[in-house]
DRENDOLO-198255 format. One record per residue: residue number from 1; chain; z, x, y of N, C-alpha, C, O, CB in turn. Coordinates in nm, 3 decimals, m for minus. Glycine has a CB too. Example, Ala and Ser with C-alpha at 12.3 -4.5 7.8 and 13.67 -1.06 7.14 Angstrom:
BEGIN
+-----+-------+---------+---------+---------+---------+---------+---------+---------+---------+---------+---------+---------+---------+---------+---------+---------+
!   n ! chain !     n.w !     n.u !     n.v !    ca.w !    ca.u !    ca.v !     c.w !     c.u !     c.v !     o.w !     o.u !     o.v !    cb.w !    cb.u !    cb.v !
+-----+-------+---------+---------+---------+---------+---------+---------+---------+---------+---------+---------+---------+---------+---------+---------+---------+
!   1 !     A !   0.780 !   1.319 !  m0.569 !   0.780 !   1.230 !  m0.450 !   0.780 !   1.320 !  m0.330 !   0.846 !   1.424 !  m0.332 !   0.905 !   1.131 !  m0.447 !
!   2 !     A !   0.708 !   1.285 !  m0.225 !   0.714 !   1.367 !  m0.106 !   0.787 !   1.290 !   0.003 !   0.804 !   1.341 !   0.114 !   0.572 !   1.408 !  m0.060 !
+-----+-------+---------+---------+---------+---------+---------+---------+---------+---------+---------+---------+---------+---------+---------+---------+---------+
//
This chain:
BEGIN
+-----+-------+---------+---------+---------+---------+---------+---------+---------+---------+---------+---------+---------+---------+---------+---------+---------+
!   n ! chain !     n.w !     n.u !     n.v !    ca.w !    ca.u !    ca.v !     c.w !     c.u !     c.v !     o.w !     o.u !     o.v !    cb.w !    cb.u !    cb.v !
+-----+-------+---------+---------+---------+---------+---------+---------+---------+---------+---------+---------+---------+---------+---------+---------+---------+
!   1 !     A !  m3.907 !   2.680 !  m1.328 !  m3.783 !   2.786 !  m1.393 !  m3.654 !   2.730 !  m1.319 !  m3.635 !   2.720 !  m1.198 !  m3.807 !   2.978 !  m1.349 !
!   2 !     A !  m3.576 !   2.697 !  m1.420 !  m3.433 !   2.648 !  m1.380 !  m3.312 !   2.759 !  m1.377 !  m3.254 !   2.782 !  m1.484 !  m3.391 !   2.533 !  m1.488 !
!   3 !     A !  m3.273 !   2.826 !  m1.266 !  m3.170 !   2.920 !  m1.261 !  m3.076 !   2.853 !  m1.241 !  m3.071 !   2.752 !  m1.171 !  m3.174 !   3.019 !  m1.178 !
!   4 !     A !  m2.976 !   2.912 !  m1.314 !  m2.828 !   2.899 !  m1.312 !  m2.754 !   2.892 !  m1.173 !  m2.769 !   2.990 !  m1.100 !  m2.773 !   3.014 !  m1.386 !
!   5 !     A !  m2.691 !   2.807 !  m1.135 !  m2.608 !   2.798 !  m1.018 !  m2.507 !   2.899 !  m1.013 !  m2.439 !   2.928 !  m1.112 !  m2.545 !   2.672 !  m1.007 !
!   6 !     A !  m2.494 !   2.961 !  m0.886 !  m2.409 !   3.069 !  m0.862 !  m2.268 !   3.002 !  m0.843 !  m2.264 !   2.883 !  m0.812 !  m2.457 !   3.157 !  m0.737 !
!   7 !     A !  m2.160 !   3.070 !  m0.860 !  m2.030 !   3.006 !  m0.841 !  m2.021 !   2.968 !  m0.693 !  m1.944 !   2.874 !  m0.671 !  m1.911 !   3.101 !  m0.884 !
!   8 !     A !  m2.078 !   3.017 !  m0.596 !  m2.084 !   2.976 !  m0.464 !  m2.169 !   2.817 !  m0.428 !  m2.138 !   2.732 !  m0.343 !  m2.155 !   3.103 !  m0.393 !
!   9 !     A !  m2.267 !   2.817 !  m0.513 !  m2.378 !   2.718 !  m0.502 !  m2.280 !   2.602 !  m0.563 !  m2.263 !   2.493 !  m0.507 !  m2.537 !   2.758 !  m0.595 !
!  10 !     A !  m2.228 !   2.637 !  m0.669 !  m2.134 !   2.519 !  m0.762 !  m2.023 !   2.489 !  m0.659 !  m1.981 !   2.373 !  m0.657 !  m2.053 !   2.584 !  m0.929 !
!  11 !     A !  m1.973 !   2.577 !  m0.576 !  m1.814 !   2.543 !  m0.498 !  m1.907 !   2.464 !  m0.368 !  m1.842 !   2.375 !  m0.314 !  m1.683 !   2.729 !  m0.431 !
!  12 !     A !  m2.022 !   2.480 !  m0.322 !  m2.066 !   2.427 !  m0.217 !  m2.113 !   2.288 !  m0.247 !  m2.099 !   2.197 !  m0.165 !  m2.162 !   2.508 !  m0.162 !
!  13 !     A !  m2.172 !   2.267 !  m0.371 !  m2.178 !   2.092 !  m0.418 !  m2.068 !   2.060 !  m0.449 !  m2.061 !   1.941 !  m0.418 !  m2.263 !   2.041 !  m0.541 !
!  14 !     A !  m1.950 !   2.098 !  m0.503 !  m1.820 !   2.031 !  m0.506 !  m1.781 !   1.998 !  m0.374 !  m1.740 !   1.885 !  m0.349 !  m1.716 !   2.111 !  m0.569 !
!  15 !     A !  m1.789 !   2.085 !  m0.287 !  m1.744 !   2.049 !  m0.158 !  m1.822 !   1.927 !  m0.083 !  m1.766 !   1.846 !  m0.009 !  m1.753 !   2.174 !  m0.077 !
!  16 !     A !  m1.926 !   1.927 !  m0.105 !  m2.026 !   1.812 !  m0.067 !  m1.973 !   1.701 !  m0.107 !  m1.939 !   1.618 !  m0.022 !  m2.162 !   1.818 !  m0.122 !
!  17 !     A !  m1.952 !   1.671 !  m0.272 !  m1.931 !   1.573 !  m0.317 !  m1.786 !   1.526 !  m0.287 !  m1.751 !   1.409 !  m0.269 !  m1.968 !   1.585 !  m0.435 !
!  18 !     A !  m1.713 !   1.628 !  m0.286 !  m1.556 !   1.578 !  m0.208 !  m1.555 !   1.527 !  m0.081 !  m1.471 !   1.444 !  m0.049 !  m1.453 !   1.695 !  m0.185 !
!  19 !     A !  m1.656 !   1.575 !   0.012 !  m1.669 !   1.503 !   0.169 !  m1.724 !   1.411 !   0.140 !  m1.710 !   1.326 !   0.229 !  m1.744 !   1.564 !   0.290 !
!  20 !     A !  m1.803 !   1.365 !   0.033 !  m1.852 !   1.214 !   0.024 !  m1.764 !   1.134 !  m0.014 !  m1.757 !   1.024 !   0.040 !  m1.957 !   1.187 !  m0.062 !
!  21 !     A !  m1.676 !   1.168 !  m0.114 !  m1.574 !   1.086 !  m0.170 !  m1.436 !   1.073 !  m0.067 !  m1.355 !   0.980 !  m0.071 !  m1.536 !   1.153 !  m0.315 !
!  22 !     A !  m1.432 !   1.182 !   0.020 !  m1.321 !   1.163 !   0.121 !  m1.392 !   1.043 !   0.208 !  m1.331 !   0.936 !   0.203 !  m1.282 !   1.315 !   0.217 !
!  23 !     A !  m1.492 !   1.045 !   0.274 !  m1.550 !   0.953 !   0.369 !  m1.541 !   0.836 !   0.316 !  m1.490 !   0.743 !   0.378 !  m1.681 !   0.977 !   0.407 !
!  24 !     A !  m1.599 !   0.822 !   0.173 !  m1.594 !   0.671 !   0.103 !  m1.431 !   0.638 !   0.100 !  m1.402 !   0.541 !   0.171 !  m1.668 !   0.670 !  m0.078 !
!  25 !     A !  m1.353 !   0.684 !   0.051 !  m1.222 !   0.654 !   0.064 !  m1.165 !   0.604 !   0.189 !  m1.089 !   0.507 !   0.190 !  m1.161 !   0.755 !   0.032 !
!  26 !     A !  m1.207 !   0.681 !   0.320 !  m1.165 !   0.640 !   0.440 !  m1.235 !   0.539 !   0.479 !  m1.165 !   0.456 !   0.537 !  m1.165 !   0.730 !   0.528 !
!  27 !     A !  m1.365 !   0.508 !   0.471 !  m1.428 !   0.380 !   0.496 !  m1.362 !   0.249 !   0.415 !  m1.345 !   0.136 !   0.463 !  m1.577 !   0.399 !   0.457 !
!  28 !     A !  m1.333 !   0.290 !   0.292 !  m1.294 !   0.194 !   0.206 !  m1.159 !   0.118 !   0.274 !  m1.149 !  m0.002 !   0.300 !  m1.268 !   0.264 !   0.064 !
!  29 !     A !  m1.039 !   0.245 !   0.299 !  m0.917 !   0.201 !   0.347 !  m0.950 !   0.143 !   0.505 !  m0.862 !   0.076 !   0.559 !  m0.807 !   0.329 !   0.339 !
!  30 !     A !  m1.064 !   0.166 !   0.570 !  m1.080 !   0.091 !   0.675 !  m1.100 !  m0.046 !   0.691 !  m1.059 !  m0.124 !   0.777 !  m1.157 !   0.134 !   0.721 !
!  31 !     A !  m1.198 !  m0.069 !   0.555 !  m1.213 !  m0.208 !   0.559 !  m1.104 !  m0.286 !   0.493 !  m1.089 !  m0.406 !   0.518 !  m1.335 !  m0.242 !   0.500 !
!  32 !     A !  m1.019 !  m0.215 !   0.402 !  m0.888 !  m0.293 !   0.343 !  m0.818 !  m0.314 !   0.476 !  m0.774 !  m0.427 !   0.493 !  m0.784 !  m0.201 !   0.222 !
!  33 !     A !  m0.801 !  m0.231 !   0.567 !  m0.725 !  m0.252 !   0.674 !  m0.758 !  m0.397 !   0.723 !  m0.685 !  m0.496 !   0.720 !  m0.748 !  m0.143 !   0.777 !
!  34 !     A !  m0.878 !  m0.384 !   0.766 !  m0.953 !  m0.520 !   0.851 !  m0.917 !  m0.636 !   0.768 !  m0.864 !  m0.735 !   0.818 !  m1.138 !  m0.516 !   0.866 !
!  35 !     A !  m0.947 !  m0.626 !   0.632 !  m0.926 !  m0.742 !   0.574 !  m0.796 !  m0.764 !   0.561 !  m0.769 !  m0.883 !   0.583 !  m0.986 !  m0.754 !   0.462 !
!  36 !     A !  m0.700 !  m0.694 !   0.534 !  m0.567 !  m0.726 !   0.528 !  m0.526 !  m0.763 !   0.670 !  m0.410 !  m0.803 !   0.679 !  m0.487 !  m0.613 !   0.470 !
!  37 !     A !  m0.585 !  m0.760 !   0.764 !  m0.531 !  m0.820 !   0.903 !  m0.585 !  m0.944 !   0.894 !  m0.512 !  m1.041 !   0.916 !  m0.575 !  m0.746 !   1.043 !
!  38 !     A !  m0.727 !  m0.962 !   0.858 !  m0.788 !  m1.106 !   0.859 !  m0.660 !  m1.205 !   0.750 !  m0.589 !  m1.296 !   0.793 !  m0.983 !  m1.097 !   0.776 !
!  39 !     A !  m0.660 !  m1.159 !   0.625 !  m0.590 !  m1.224 !   0.552 !  m0.458 !  m1.249 !   0.595 !  m0.433 !  m1.370 !   0.589 !  m0.595 !  m1.173 !   0.449 !
!  40 !     A !  m0.351 !  m1.170 !   0.642 !  m0.233 !  m1.198 !   0.734 !  m0.252 !  m1.316 !   0.811 !  m0.194 !  m1.424 !   0.800 !  m0.206 !  m1.086 !   0.831 !
!  41 !     A !  m0.353 !  m1.277 !   0.900 !  m0.347 !  m1.395 !   1.026 !  m0.389 !  m1.528 !   0.931 !  m0.328 !  m1.630 !   0.963 !  m0.485 !  m1.364 !   1.181 !
!  42 !     A !  m0.470 !  m1.540 !   0.835 !  m0.497 !  m1.697 !   0.763 !  m0.366 !  m1.729 !   0.678 !  m0.347 !  m1.848 !   0.652 !  m0.647 !  m1.700 !   0.643 !
!  43 !     A !  m0.271 !  m1.630 !   0.632 !  m0.164 !  m1.676 !   0.574 !  m0.061 !  m1.706 !   0.677 !   0.038 !  m1.767 !   0.638 !  m0.121 !  m1.587 !   0.476 !
!  44 !     A !  m0.068 !  m1.674 !   0.797 !   0.025 !  m1.733 !   0.912 !  m0.002 !  m1.872 !   0.938 !   0.084 !  m1.960 !   0.934 !   0.007 !  m1.660 !   1.047 !
!  45 !     A !  m0.132 !  m1.889 !   0.966 !  m0.187 !  m2.016 !   0.994 !  m0.131 !  m2.123 !   0.878 !  m0.080 !  m2.233 !   0.903 !  m0.353 !  m2.002 !   0.996 !
!  46 !     A !  m0.148 !  m2.074 !   0.767 !  m0.118 !  m2.167 !   0.660 !   0.030 !  m2.159 !   0.664 !   0.087 !  m2.268 !   0.661 !  m0.183 !  m2.130 !   0.515 !
!  47 !     A !   0.087 !  m2.077 !   0.669 !   0.246 !  m2.126 !   0.648 !   0.283 !  m2.207 !   0.755 !   0.359 !  m2.302 !   0.734 !   0.358 !  m2.006 !   0.643 !
!  48 !     A !   0.234 !  m2.181 !   0.881 !   0.256 !  m2.295 !   0.992 !   0.232 !  m2.423 !   0.924 !   0.327 !  m2.493 !   0.889 !   0.153 !  m2.284 !   1.125 !
!  49 !     A !   0.094 !  m2.463 !   0.901 !   0.054 !  m2.593 !   0.863 !   0.136 !  m2.604 !   0.728 !   0.154 !  m2.724 !   0.705 !  m0.112 !  m2.612 !   0.850 !
!  50 !     A !   0.197 !  m2.517 !   0.621 !   0.262 !  m2.590 !   0.503 !   0.410 !  m2.626 !   0.568 !   0.487 !  m2.718 !   0.540 !   0.271 !  m2.486 !   0.351 !
!  51 !     A !   0.419 !  m2.540 !   0.647 !   0.609 !  m2.558 !   0.706 !   0.625 !  m2.666 !   0.806 !   0.733 !  m2.719 !   0.830 !   0.682 !  m2.406 !   0.803 !
!  52 !     A !   0.515 !  m2.696 !   0.864 !   0.516 !  m2.820 !   0.978 !   0.493 !  m2.955 !   0.899 !   0.547 !  m3.064 !   0.920 !   0.383 !  m2.802 !   1.103 !
!  53 !     A !   0.412 !  m2.925 !   0.815 !   0.393 !  m3.079 !   0.716 !   0.462 !  m3.085 !   0.607 !   0.467 !  m3.197 !   0.554 !   0.251 !  m3.110 !   0.655 !
!  54 !     A !   0.527 !  m2.986 !   0.548 !   0.590 !  m3.010 !   0.449 !   0.528 !  m3.016 !   0.322 !   0.588 !  m3.058 !   0.223 !   0.646 !  m3.104 !   0.473 !
!  55 !     A !   0.391 !  m2.971 !   0.317 !   0.280 !  m2.970 !   0.232 !   0.288 !  m2.832 !   0.163 !   0.234 !  m2.732 !   0.211 !   0.144 !  m2.995 !   0.310 !
!  56 !     A !   0.359 !  m2.831 !   0.045 !   0.326 !  m2.685 !  m0.021 !   0.249 !  m2.635 !  m0.084 !   0.249 !  m2.522 !  m0.132 !   0.384 !  m2.647 !  m0.079 !
!  57 !     A !   0.155 !  m2.739 !  m0.093 !   0.024 !  m2.667 !  m0.190 !  m0.102 !  m2.732 !  m0.106 !  m0.131 !  m2.850 !  m0.089 !   0.018 !  m2.726 !  m0.391 !
!  58 !     A !  m0.160 !  m2.622 !  m0.064 !  m0.284 !  m2.630 !   0.005 !  m0.425 !  m2.605 !  m0.068 !  m0.452 !  m2.506 !  m0.135 !  m0.272 !  m2.537 !   0.108 !
!  59 !     A !  m0.505 !  m2.707 !  m0.044 !  m0.640 !  m2.700 !  m0.151 !  m0.752 !  m2.666 !  m0.076 !  m0.775 !  m2.723 !   0.032 !  m0.681 !  m2.844 !  m0.231 !
!  60 !     A !  m0.820 !  m2.586 !  m0.118 !  m0.942 !  m2.539 !  m0.026 !  m1.063 !  m2.584 !  m0.142 !  m1.030 !  m2.654 !  m0.237 !  m0.938 !  m2.342 !   0.024 !
!  61 !     A !  m1.184 !  m2.544 !  m0.127 !  m1.288 !  m2.577 !  m0.209 !  m1.292 !  m2.479 !  m0.333 !  m1.352 !  m2.522 !  m0.432 !  m1.415 !  m2.576 !  m0.129 !
!  62 !     A !  m1.248 !  m2.376 !  m0.339 !  m1.256 !  m2.271 !  m0.432 !  m1.117 !  m2.228 !  m0.481 !  m1.113 !  m2.165 !  m0.587 !  m1.329 !  m2.156 !  m0.372 !
!  63 !     A !  m1.021 !  m2.252 !  m0.426 !  m0.862 !  m2.211 !  m0.412 !  m0.778 !  m2.298 !  m0.378 !  m0.790 !  m2.387 !  m0.294 !  m0.832 !  m2.116 !  m0.323 !
!  64 !     A !  m0.673 !  m2.265 !  m0.458 !  m0.525 !  m2.323 !  m0.378 !  m0.447 !  m2.229 !  m0.339 !  m0.452 !  m2.113 !  m0.379 !  m0.426 !  m2.410 !  m0.462 !
!  65 !     A !  m0.370 !  m2.273 !  m0.258 !  m0.289 !  m2.203 !  m0.169 !  m0.139 !  m2.254 !  m0.183 !  m0.105 !  m2.355 !  m0.120 !  m0.345 !  m2.221 !  m0.026 !
!  66 !     A !  m0.050 !  m2.188 !  m0.262 !   0.085 !  m2.257 !  m0.270 !   0.169 !  m2.198 !  m0.171 !   0.148 !  m2.081 !  m0.139 !   0.152 !  m2.246 !  m0.408 !
!  67 !     A !   0.267 !  m2.265 !  m0.116 !   0.376 !  m2.202 !  m0.006 !   0.520 !  m2.192 !  m0.077 !   0.567 !  m2.282 !  m0.146 !   0.393 !  m2.311 !   0.141 !
!  68 !     A !   0.569 !  m2.101 !  m0.057 !   0.727 !  m2.088 !  m0.109 !   0.788 !  m2.011 !  m0.013 !   0.730 !  m1.925 !   0.054 !   0.752 !  m2.016 !  m0.256 !
!  69 !     A !   0.925 !  m2.045 !  m0.005 !   1.020 !  m1.979 !   0.081 !   1.125 !  m1.943 !  m0.006 !   1.175 !  m2.015 !  m0.093 !   1.068 !  m2.062 !   0.196 !
!  70 !     A !   1.160 !  m1.813 !   0.026 !   1.298 !  m1.758 !  m0.032 !   1.381 !  m1.699 !   0.061 !   1.359 !  m1.716 !   0.181 !   1.282 !  m1.656 !  m0.136 !
!  71 !     A !   1.498 !  m1.614 !   0.013 !   1.575 !  m1.531 !   0.095 !   1.579 !  m1.400 !   0.005 !   1.601 !  m1.393 !  m0.116 !   1.721 !  m1.597 !   0.133 !
!  72 !     A !   1.554 !  m1.311 !   0.086 !   1.606 !  m1.161 !   0.005 !   1.733 !  m1.136 !   0.043 !   1.789 !  m1.203 !   0.129 !   1.521 !  m1.019 !   0.041 !
!  73 !     A !   1.775 !  m1.058 !  m0.005 !   1.936 !  m1.005 !  m0.011 !   1.913 !  m0.832 !  m0.052 !   1.837 !  m0.795 !  m0.142 !   2.047 !  m1.109 !  m0.162 !
!  74 !     A !   1.969 !  m0.769 !   0.007 !   1.976 !  m0.603 !  m0.039 !   2.098 !  m0.570 !  m0.014 !   2.158 !  m0.626 !   0.078 !   1.880 !  m0.493 !   0.038 !
!  75 !     A !   2.161 !  m0.470 !  m0.093 !   2.287 !  m0.401 !  m0.086 !   2.253 !  m0.251 !  m0.019 !   2.171 !  m0.164 !  m0.046 !   2.357 !  m0.393 !  m0.241 !
!  76 !     A !   2.355 !  m0.265 !   0.077 !   2.359 !  m0.126 !   0.144 !   2.461 !  m0.010 !   0.068 !   2.576 !   0.021 !   0.097 !   2.414 !  m0.151 !   0.304 !
!  77 !     A !   2.378 !   0.037 !  m0.035 !   2.466 !   0.128 !  m0.112 !   2.519 !   0.236 !  m0.032 !   2.636 !   0.273 !  m0.048 !   2.397 !   0.187 !  m0.227 !
!  78 !     A !   2.440 !   0.290 !   0.056 !   2.477 !   0.399 !   0.123 !   2.619 !   0.356 !   0.212 !   2.721 !   0.424 !   0.223 !   2.346 !   0.449 !   0.213 !
!  79 !     A !   2.594 !   0.233 !   0.266 !   2.751 !   0.195 !   0.338 !   2.856 !   0.174 !   0.229 !   2.968 !   0.222 !   0.248 !   2.749 !   0.039 !   0.433 !
!  80 !     A !   2.830 !   0.109 !   0.119 !   2.934 !   0.117 !   0.047 !   3.009 !   0.267 !   0.012 !   3.127 !   0.296 !   0.029 !   2.890 !   0.052 !  m0.062 !
!  81 !     A !   2.926 !   0.329 !  m0.027 !   2.951 !   0.487 !  m0.101 !   3.024 !   0.510 !   0.026 !   3.144 !   0.536 !   0.015 !   2.799 !   0.614 !  m0.149 !
!  82 !     A !   2.962 !   0.505 !   0.165 !   3.079 !   0.587 !   0.264 !   3.211 !   0.496 !   0.308 !   3.312 !   0.542 !   0.362 !   3.001 !   0.638 !   0.422 !
!  83 !     A !   3.190 !   0.378 !   0.279 !   3.313 !   0.286 !   0.284 !   3.423 !   0.346 !   0.189 !   3.539 !   0.367 !   0.227 !   3.274 !   0.131 !   0.236 !
!  84 !     A !   3.376 !   0.373 !   0.060 !   3.457 !   0.389 !  m0.052 !   3.474 !   0.534 !  m0.076 !   3.511 !   0.576 !  m0.186 !   3.400 !   0.320 !  m0.170 !
!  85 !     A !   3.447 !   0.614 !   0.027 !   3.444 !   0.767 !   0.025 !   3.430 !   0.818 !  m0.107 !   3.512 !   0.891 !  m0.164 !   3.567 !   0.827 !   0.082 !
!  86 !     A !   3.312 !   0.773 !  m0.158 !   3.230 !   0.844 !  m0.298 !   3.178 !   0.989 !  m0.252 !   3.090 !   0.991 !  m0.165 !   3.075 !   0.742 !  m0.354 !
!  87 !     A !   3.216 !   1.087 !  m0.293 !   3.159 !   1.234 !  m0.272 !   3.001 !   1.239 !  m0.322 !   2.945 !   1.189 !  m0.420 !   3.256 !   1.352 !  m0.368 !
!  88 !     A !   2.964 !   1.300 !  m0.241 !   2.831 !   1.330 !  m0.240 !   2.762 !   1.354 !  m0.367 !   2.665 !   1.300 !  m0.422 !   2.816 !   1.433 !  m0.164 !
!  89 !     A !   2.845 !   1.456 !  m0.399 !   2.798 !   1.514 !  m0.565 !   2.804 !   1.436 !  m0.656 !   2.729 !   1.442 !  m0.754 !   2.875 !   1.620 !  m0.630 !
!  90 !     A !   2.898 !   1.342 !  m0.639 !   2.879 !   1.202 !  m0.741 !   2.762 !   1.109 !  m0.745 !   2.706 !   1.060 !  m0.842 !   2.983 !   1.105 !  m0.712 !
!  91 !     A !   2.742 !   1.097 !  m0.633 !   2.599 !   1.032 !  m0.596 !   2.492 !   1.103 !  m0.627 !   2.389 !   1.047 !  m0.665 !   2.580 !   1.006 !  m0.458 !
!  92 !     A !   2.500 !   1.227 !  m0.617 !   2.393 !   1.331 !  m0.642 !   2.361 !   1.317 !  m0.805 !   2.253 !   1.317 !  m0.862 !   2.450 !   1.494 !  m0.597 !
!  93 !     A !   2.484 !   1.306 !  m0.852 !   2.471 !   1.318 !  m0.982 !   2.395 !   1.202 !  m1.063 !   2.327 !   1.214 !  m1.165 !   2.598 !   1.337 !  m1.026 !
!  94 !     A !   2.424 !   1.092 !  m0.996 !   2.404 !   0.943 !  m1.062 !   2.238 !   0.907 !  m0.974 !   2.212 !   0.787 !  m0.972 !   2.573 !   0.803 !  m1.007 !
!  95 !     A !   2.147 !   0.985 !  m0.918 !   2.049 !   0.989 !  m0.845 !   1.915 !   1.029 !  m0.918 !   1.897 !   1.144 !  m0.957 !   2.085 !   1.068 !  m0.743 !
!  96 !     A !   1.832 !   0.938 !  m0.933 !   1.688 !   0.964 !  m1.028 !   1.594 !   0.978 !  m0.922 !   1.572 !   0.897 !  m0.832 !   1.633 !   0.832 !  m1.141 !
!  97 !     A !   1.546 !   1.078 !  m0.939 !   1.416 !   1.118 !  m0.868 !   1.292 !   1.083 !  m0.947 !   1.290 !   1.092 !  m1.070 !   1.413 !   1.271 !  m0.839 !
!  98 !     A !   1.161 !   1.033 !  m0.857 !   1.036 !   1.028 !  m0.946 !   0.949 !   1.100 !  m0.834 !   0.964 !   1.108 !  m0.712 !   0.979 !   0.859 !  m1.003 !
!  99 !     A !   0.835 !   1.158 !  m0.935 !   0.754 !   1.210 !  m0.837 !   0.640 !   1.122 !  m0.796 !   0.575 !   1.053 !  m0.875 !   0.708 !   1.335 !  m0.880 !
! 100 !     A !   0.617 !   1.130 !  m0.658 !   0.518 !   1.027 !  m0.606 !   0.405 !   1.094 !  m0.529 !   0.427 !   1.211 !  m0.497 !   0.588 !   0.921 !  m0.512 !
! 101 !     A !   0.304 !   1.048 !  m0.497 !   0.169 !   1.121 !  m0.435 !   0.126 !   1.044 !  m0.345 !   0.142 !   0.928 !  m0.383 !   0.050 !   1.151 !  m0.527 !
! 102 !     A !   0.061 !   1.050 !  m0.211 !  m0.027 !   0.974 !  m0.145 !  m0.099 !   1.078 !  m0.081 !  m0.074 !   1.194 !  m0.050 !   0.030 !   0.870 !  m0.058 !
! 103 !     A !  m0.216 !   0.986 !  m0.069 !  m0.335 !   1.044 !   0.003 !  m0.364 !   0.919 !   0.116 !  m0.384 !   0.799 !   0.099 !  m0.479 !   1.079 !  m0.115 !
! 104 !     A !  m0.359 !   0.994 !   0.229 !  m0.414 !   0.935 !   0.389 !  m0.539 !   0.953 !   0.435 !  m0.582 !   1.068 !   0.444 !  m0.345 !   0.994 !   0.503 !
! 105 !     A !  m0.607 !   0.859 !   0.468 !  m0.705 !   0.926 !   0.534 !  m0.720 !   0.863 !   0.683 !  m0.703 !   0.747 !   0.721 !  m0.834 !   0.918 !   0.450 !
! 106 !     A !  m0.753 !   0.968 !   0.748 !  m0.782 !   0.947 !   0.946 !  m0.954 !   0.962 !   0.977 !  m1.037 !   1.038 !   0.928 !  m0.684 !   1.121 !   1.066 !
! 107 !     A !  m0.965 !   0.875 !   1.060 !  m1.109 !   0.910 !   1.113 !  m1.112 !   1.034 !   1.184 !  m1.014 !   1.065 !   1.251 !  m1.164 !   0.805 !   1.208 !
! 108 !     A !  m1.227 !   1.121 !   1.177 !  m1.248 !   1.239 !   1.262 !  m1.355 !   1.221 !   1.366 !  m1.383 !   1.313 !   1.443 !  m1.283 !   1.356 !   1.179 !
+-----+-------+---------+---------+---------+---------+---------+---------+---------+---------+---------+---------+---------+---------+---------+---------+---------+
//
């Protein structure tokens, strides 16, 4: 006999499923963090090899790594606005807002 689940039972199963998903996300984030750390260390080593040797393309058995250098410049718009005495309300009038979300996991 298949009895229908009560709302409390459904809520319990939803909570268990949510728990599993949260734990899976946390474990994946931990793996990603470790892999990113390893990848960054390898990139640093390859950067040193490429910059010291002048070799801009490094070849492995399955992949090729290309080394490039560039300079990035940014404009400090807040400092410019302050220096030019631009009113806060004018800045607010031309400021765009976008909704963003974030889910962070921490081990318990």
